[in-house]
C-alpha positions in Angstrom: 201.2 113.3 54.5 201.6 109.8 53.2 198.6 110.0 51.0 199.3 113.5 49.4 203.1 113.5 49.6 203.5 117.3 49.3 206.8 118.8 48.3 208.8 121.3 50.3 207.3 124.8 50.6 210.0 127.5 51.5 207.4 130.0 52.8 203.6 129.8 53.4 201.5 132.9 54.3 198.2 132.4 56.0 195.3 134.8 56.5 193.5 133.2 59.5 189.7 133.0 59.8 187.8 134.9 62.4 186.3 131.8 64.0 187.5 128.3 65.1 191.0 129.7 66.0 192.5 126.6 67.7 191.3 124.2 64.9 192.6 126.6 62.2 195.9 126.9 64.0 196.4 123.2 63.9 195.0 122.7 60.3 196.7 125.6 58.5 200.0 125.9 60.5 200.9 122.9 62.7 200.2 120.3 60.0 201.5 122.6 57.2 204.8 122.9 59.1 205.5 119.3 58.2 206.3 120.5 54.6 206.9 124.2 55.1 210.2 125.8 56.1 208.5 128.9 57.4 204.9 130.0 58.0 203.8 133.6 58.4 200.3 134.2 59.6 198.0 137.2 60.1 195.2 136.9 62.6 191.7 138.2 61.8 191.0 141.6 63.2 187.9 140.1 64.9 190.0 137.7 67.0 193.5 139.2 67.1 193.8 139.3 70.9 192.7 135.7 71.2 195.1 134.5 68.5 197.9 136.4 70.1 197.3 134.7 73.4 196.9 131.3 71.7 200.2 131.6 69.8 202.0 132.8 72.9 200.9 129.6 74.7 201.8 127.2 71.9 204.9 128.6 70.3 207.3 127.9 73.1 206.0 124.3 73.2 206.1 123.4 69.5 209.2 125.5 68.6 208.1 125.5 65.0 209.0 128.3 62.5 205.6 129.9 62.7 205.5 133.7 63.0 202.6 136.0 63.8 202.4 139.3 61.9 200.1 141.9 63.3 200.0 143.9 60.1 197.2 145.5 58.1 196.1 143.4 55.1 197.9 145.7 52.7 201.2 145.5 54.6 200.9 141.7 55.0 200.3 141.4 51.2 203.3 143.6 50.3 205.4 141.8 52.9 205.3 138.0 53.6 202.6 137.3 50.9 204.8 138.7 48.2 207.5 136.2 48.9 205.3 133.2 49.7 205.0 130.1 47.6 201.7 129.1 49.2 199.0 131.6 50.3 195.9 130.5 52.3 193.1 133.0 52.6 189.9 132.4 54.7 187.3 135.1 54.6 185.4 137.4 52.2 185.4 136.6 48.5 186.0 140.3 47.4 189.0 140.6 49.8 190.4 137.3 48.5 190.1 138.6 44.9 192.0 141.8 45.7 194.8 139.7 47.2 194.9 137.2 44.4 195.1 139.9 41.7 198.5 141.0 43.0 200.1 137.6 43.0 202.6 136.1 40.6 201.4 133.2 38.4 203.7 130.7 40.1 202.2 131.4 43.6 199.6 128.9 44.8 196.6 130.6 46.3 193.9 128.8 48.3 190.6 130.5 49.1 188.2 129.2 51.8 185.0 131.2 51.8 181.4 130.5 52.7 178.3 129.0 51.1 174.5 129.1 51.5 174.6 125.4 52.7 170.9 124.6 52.0 169.3 122.2 54.5 166.6 120.2 52.6 163.8 118.2 54.2 162.2 115.6 52.0 158.5 114.7 52.5 159.3 111.4 54.2 162.0 112.7 56.5 162.2 111.9 60.2 161.3 115.5 61.3 162.5 114.9 64.9 165.9 113.9 63.6 166.0 116.8 61.1 165.1 119.3 63.8 167.8 118.0 66.2 170.5 118.3 63.5 169.5 121.6 62.0 169.4 123.1 65.5 172.8 121.6 66.3 174.5 122.9 63.2 172.7 126.3 63.1 173.6 127.0 66.8 177.1 125.6 66.6 179.2 128.3 68.4 176.0 130.2 68.9 175.5 130.5 65.1 179.0 131.9 64.4 180.1 129.2 62.0 180.4 129.1 58.2 178.8 125.6 58.0 175.5 126.9 59.4 172.7 126.6 56.8 171.3 129.9 55.6 168.1 128.4 54.3 165.9 125.4 55.4 163.6 124.0 52.7 160.6 122.1 54.0 157.8 120.4 52.1 154.8 122.6 52.1 152.5 120.0 53.7 154.8 119.3 56.7 156.1 122.9 57.3 153.9 123.6 60.3 154.8 120.3 61.9 158.5 121.1 61.4 158.1 124.6 62.8 156.3 123.3 65.8 159.0 120.8 66.7 161.8 123.4 65.9 160.3 126.2 68.1 159.6 123.8 71.0 163.2 122.7 70.8 164.5 126.2 70.7 162.4 127.2 73.7 164.1 124.4 75.7 167.6 125.8 75.0 169.5 127.5 77.8 171.5 130.7 77.3 174.6 131.2 79.3 178.2 132.3 79.4 180.6 130.6 77.1 182.4 129.2 80.1 179.2 127.5 81.3 179.3 123.8 80.2 175.5 123.5 80.6 174.7 126.4 78.3 173.3 125.5 74.9 174.3 128.8 73.3 176.1 132.0 74.5 176.9 135.6 73.7 177.7 136.7 70.2 181.4 137.6 69.9 181.3 139.7 66.8 179.9 143.3 67.0 179.4 143.2 63.2 177.2 140.1 63.7 175.0 141.9 66.3 174.6 144.9 63.9 173.9 142.8 60.8 171.4 140.6 62.6 169.6 143.5 64.2 169.3 145.2 60.8 168.1 141.9 59.2 165.4 141.3 61.7 164.1 144.9 61.6 163.9 144.8 57.8 162.2 141.4 57.8 160.2 141.5 61.0 156.9 140.4 59.3 158.5 137.1 58.5 159.4 136.3 62.2 157.5 133.3 63.5 159.5 132.7 66.7 162.1 134.6 68.7 163.5 137.9 67.3 164.7 139.5 70.5 168.2 140.8 71.0 169.7 141.9 74.3 172.7 144.1 73.7 174.1 144.2 77.2 174.4 140.4 77.3 175.1 140.1 73.5 172.3 137.6 73.3 170.5 136.9 70.1 167.4 134.7 70.7 167.2 131.8 68.3 164.9 133.2 65.7 162.7 131.5 63.0 161.6 133.4 59.9 159.2 131.9 57.3 159.3 132.9 53.7 157.1 132.2 50.7 158.9 130.1 48.1 158.5 132.8 45.3 159.8 135.7 47.5 163.3 137.1 46.9 165.1 135.9 50.0 168.3 137.7 51.1 170.6 134.7 51.9 173.7 136.5 53.0 175.8 134.6 55.5 174.9 135.6 59.1 176.9 134.7 62.2 173.8 134.4 64.3 171.2 131.7 65.4 168.7 132.6 62.7 166.7 130.0 60.8 165.2 131.0 57.4 162.5 128.4 56.6 161.1 128.2 53.1 158.2 125.8 52.3 158.6 124.4 48.8 155.6 123.4 46.6 157.1 120.5 44.6 160.4 118.7 44.4 160.8 119.8 40.8 160.5 123.5 41.7 162.9 123.0 44.6 165.5 121.4 42.3 165.2 124.2 39.8 165.9 126.7 42.6 168.9 124.7 43.9 170.4 124.4 40.4 170.1 128.2 39.8 173.3 130.4 39.5 172.7 132.1 42.8 173.1 128.7 44.6 175.8 127.5 42.2 178.3 130.3 42.7 178.1 129.8 46.4 178.0 126.0 46.4 179.9 124.7 49.4 177.9 122.2 51.4 174.3 120.9 51.5 172.3 118.5 53.7 169.3 116.4 52.7 167.1 114.6 55.2 164.8 111.8 54.0 164.7 110.1 50.6 165.0 112.3 47.6 167.7 110.8 45.3 167.0 113.4 42.5 167.6 116.3 44.8 170.7 114.7 46.2 171.9 114.2 42.6 171.3 117.9 41.7 173.1 119.2 44.8 176.0 116.7 44.5 177.0 118.2 41.1 178.4 121.2 42.9 178.0 120.7 46.7 179.6 118.5 49.3 176.3 116.8 50.1 175.4 115.0 53.3 172.3 112.7 53.6 170.7 112.4 57.1 173.8 113.9 58.8 175.3 117.4 58.9 178.4 119.0 57.4 179.9 119.1 60.9 179.7 115.3 61.0 181.2 114.9 57.6 184.1 117.4 57.8 187.5 115.8 58.1 190.7 117.9 58.2 192.6 115.1 56.5 190.4 115.1 53.4 189.5 117.7 50.8 186.4 119.7 51.7 184.1 122.2 50.0 182.1 122.5 46.8 182.4 123.8 43.3 181.1 127.4 43.8 183.7 130.1 43.1 182.5 132.2 46.0 182.7 129.3 48.3 186.3 128.0 47.7 188.8 127.9 44.9 192.4 127.2 44.0 194.4 129.6 41.9 197.7 128.8 40.2 199.3 129.7 36.9 196.8 132.6 36.5 193.8 130.3 36.5 191.1 129.7 39.2 189.5 126.3 39.9 186.5 125.9 42.2 186.9 122.5 43.9 187.1 120.9 47.4 190.4 121.8 49.0 193.1 120.2 51.1 196.4 122.1 51.6 198.8 119.2 51.3 197.0 117.8 48.2 197.0 121.2 46.5 200.7 121.6 47.2 201.5 118.2 45.8 199.5 118.8 42.6 200.3 122.4 41.9 203.9 123.0 43.2 205.6 120.1 41.5 209.0 121.9 41.4 209.2 121.5 45.2 210.7 118.1 45.3 209.5 115.7 48.1 211.9 116.3 51.0 212.0 116.5 54.7 211.8 119.9 56.3 214.3 120.9 59.0 215.6 117.4 59.2 212.2 116.0 60.3 
């Protein structure tokens, strides 16, 4: 608040994400209430019951003007969104575009989407370190997180060593209920994730090197490793599942050409590089939030702008124009709603 100094927002409307509900409640609503008179939010259909329970627990305690609306997306858009000064949307790019197209030019719209989040291993990388970190971020919330890397690029000469360490580590993981503190991963929450992952593994079964089993009664997806040839057309759609797509690369130059391509650029959010490869870090950093020898989970800070410069990953829209850039709500309000003079809200 001291750093960004956002002005007063009479009404904010928030489309909540389908994951990290408690964190999102704090980030998009509790903090935003410091400069917003009212906040209307719509839970994701995937986690509506959990969000309803969470709000029922917290609302009597915080007493803030935060109201839950269990409306269809269309009714939420024609209701609270129509009158809001600030709109926050987390989810699918096409859905975000359909919402944005109906907004007035003086409304501020923030879109938080998803990216490919490439995980790159340089030839001199500490493979044990890289394996621990890629396992941790790919299995975070059992794979149901938008920071999870959709592709892991390994140097061709060290790929087998990497896969050996990775599969040994995955075999040591313990599956258990989400309430079990000793479990390394748990059941998949989203039915759509089960369906999409099942379809993906059936269509690409010949690439499976490790795992691949799905148990529907327990909703368990076994951590699965697929290996692809560098020149193959790899489907890199976001998957909320513990799936590792490993791609050996022939040379650093060919890898950088791939990472600089439009398919990566339009979904540029975050990237991770392990080992020493300054040129690849430079190429990625032009559009990605890039971490070296640590993960996006380690770097993310709710008090700082986060994201990349890919339009499908995240963007800000105001005055009829879109800008792909790292986002922070308070900063975006301060820079794009200048008519809202700096003030206290509700006497606070």
